[in-house]
N, C-alpha and C positions, 0 to 999 in steps of 0.2 A: 938946720937942714930943712929944706922945703921939699916934702914928699907927696907925690901924686899917686893915689890909687884909683884904679879903674873898675873895681868891683862895685856891686851894689852896697849901700850903706848898711843894709841888714847883715851882710856877709863880713863886714869889716870893723864893725862897732868896737869890739873888745881890743883889737889890735890898734885901731886908731887912737883910743883913749890912753893906751900904754905909751905910745909914742908922743902924744901931746904932753903927758905927765913927764917925759924925759926931756922936754924943751924943744921939740921938733914943731915945725908948722906942717899941718897935714891938710891937703886937699882931697876930697873924695868925689871924684866925677863918675857916676854910674854910666858907663859907656853903653850899657843896654838898659832898657826899661823892661820890668817884669810884667807879663800879662797872664793872668789866671786862665786855666783851661778848665772848663766845667767838666766834672767827672761823676760817675755813678757813686752812690754812697757805698763805702768800703765796709765789708763785713769782717771786722778785725778778729772775730772768734776763730776765723779759719787759719790764723797764723800764730806762730810762737814768737816771732821777732820781726822787727821793722828796721829798716836801714835808711839812713838820711846821709847824703854827702854834701848837702847844701842847706843852709837855713831858709833859703827861698822856698824850698819844697814844704817845709813846715809851716811857714806863714800862709801858704795857699791851701792847707788842709781845712776841710769844712766838716761839720757835724761829727765831732769826735765823740766816740762812746765805745765802751768795752775794750779799753786799751790798758787797764792796769796790769794785766797778765803779760804783756808784751816785753820782751827784752828789746831795748832801743839802742842800736849801734849808730855811732855818729863819727864823722870826720870832723875833728877840730873842736876847740873850746866854744867858739861861737855857735856852732850848730848844736852842740850839747846844751848850752845855756838856753837857746831858743826852745829846744824840746822840753826842757824842764818847766819853762814858763807857761807852756800851753797844757801841761798835765801829765807828761810821761814820768815815770818814776825810776824804773830799773834802766838806768842809762850808763852806757859804756863809751868813753871816748877812745877810739881805736886809731890812735895816731893822728897824723896831720894830712895824710893823703889817702887816695883810693887804695893804693897797693898795700899800705900798712893795714888798712881796715880788712881788705880781702884776706891777706896772710894771717892776721889775727883769728879771723873767724874759721878759716880752714884748718888752723892748727888746734883750736880750742873747742869747736862745737861739731857734734855728730850730724852728718848728712841725713842719717836715718831718723833723727829726732826733731830736727828744726824744719819749720815752714816759714820762709821769709817773704816779706812784702817789701818792696823797694819803691820809695816815692821819690820822683825825680822831675827834672825839666825836659824839654824836648831835645835840647842839644847837649850832648855829653861828650867827654874826652875819652872815657874808658867804657867798654861794654860789660858792665857788672853782671847783668843777666846772663849773658852768654858764658862768662867765666865761671859763674856758680852752676849753671846747668851742666857744663862740661865736667865739673867735679862731682856731679850726681846730686846736687842740692835742689830741693823744691823751692822755687822762687817765682813770684809774679811782680811785674812792675806796673806802676800807675804813673802816667805823666799829667801833672797838675798845673804846669806853667810853662810858658815859652818866653822868649826874649826878642826884642826888636831894637834897632839902633836908637839911641837917645839923640835927638836933633836939637835938643834945648841946651846948648852949650853956653856956659857962663862967659860973657865977653872978657871978664877979668882973668880967666884961666888962659885964654889965647893971648891976652896982653902979657901975662907973666911968662909964658913960654917964649913969646917973641923977645922979651927983655932978658931972657936967660935967668929967670928967677926961680925956676924949678930945678932941683939938685938931682931927684931920683924919681923915675916912673916905674910902677909895678904893672906888669901885664900878665894875665892869668890864662889866656886861651888864645888859640889860633883865630878864632872869630873876633876876639877883642883886638888882636894885633891888626887884623885886616881893617877893622873900623878905625882904629887909631891912625893908621896910615892914611886912610881917607881924610880924616880931620886934619892931619898935618899938611898934606898936599893941598887941600881945598883952601886952607887958611894961609898958605905960603910961608910956613915956618920951618921948612925942612933945613934951612941954613942956619937956624937958631938954636940947635940942640947940642952943640959941641961942648957945652958946659954941663950936660946933663947925662947921668948914668941910667942906662936902660936895664931893668931887672926883669928877666922873663922866666916863666915857669918851666920852659923846655927849650932845647935847640930849635925845634920845629917852630916855635912861636918867635923866637929870636930871628930866624931866618927871614921872616916877613918884613922885619924892620931893619935888618943890618945894612941895607942900601943907604941908609941915612947916616949922617955924621954925628955920632955919639961920642961923648967923653970915654965911655967904657960900656961894654955889654957883658952882663952877668947872668948866670942861670942860678935860680934859687929853688929850694924845696918849699911847699906850703908849710906854714908854721915856723919857718926859719927866716922870716922877713927881717926881724931885728938883727940877726947875725949877719945877713947879707949886707947890712949897712956899715959894718965894721971895716 
């Protein structure tokens, strides 16, 4: 099976390696490029805990110090592995999506004892800071990267799509779906997708692309990509 991922390589490495070991061909086209945003140095002493929902926010952290005391909450194995590599120690993988992380923290950690810092990108699907503040938690967020469309598309990928050689495409956000639609229309391959399954992270994402002729459209949960292939 030829699988196309549209996330950044940093966010998909563990999953991609698993699928390759199982005999699949995997192409990873980062539909967006990551651009760092310069931020002020963070005084981590002010906080008891740090939250990462993407490995991209970790890769763009600069001048790390005074982090050994922090509890580090991560969405997914890839994010946790990245956090470990740069020096975080007390790491907890809180499920595979934002809602599992949020509910885990709300259930297990006292709002009167914790002070959170949330490191994130400019564009988010869920307003974590708003949800935490509504529950009475102390939280600050720092935006340390943004994304822009990746215009450097491998001609071989377009050729594979035109020749119906891609079996499954994974799409992880509404912005990614919008950009993928542009790529498909600009390259005139909208009639070449009837052998391809579209796997979307939500119905909202799928609605952007459902006008095209897919073999099947499926909704999957983050962390359950392998199960969605069955």
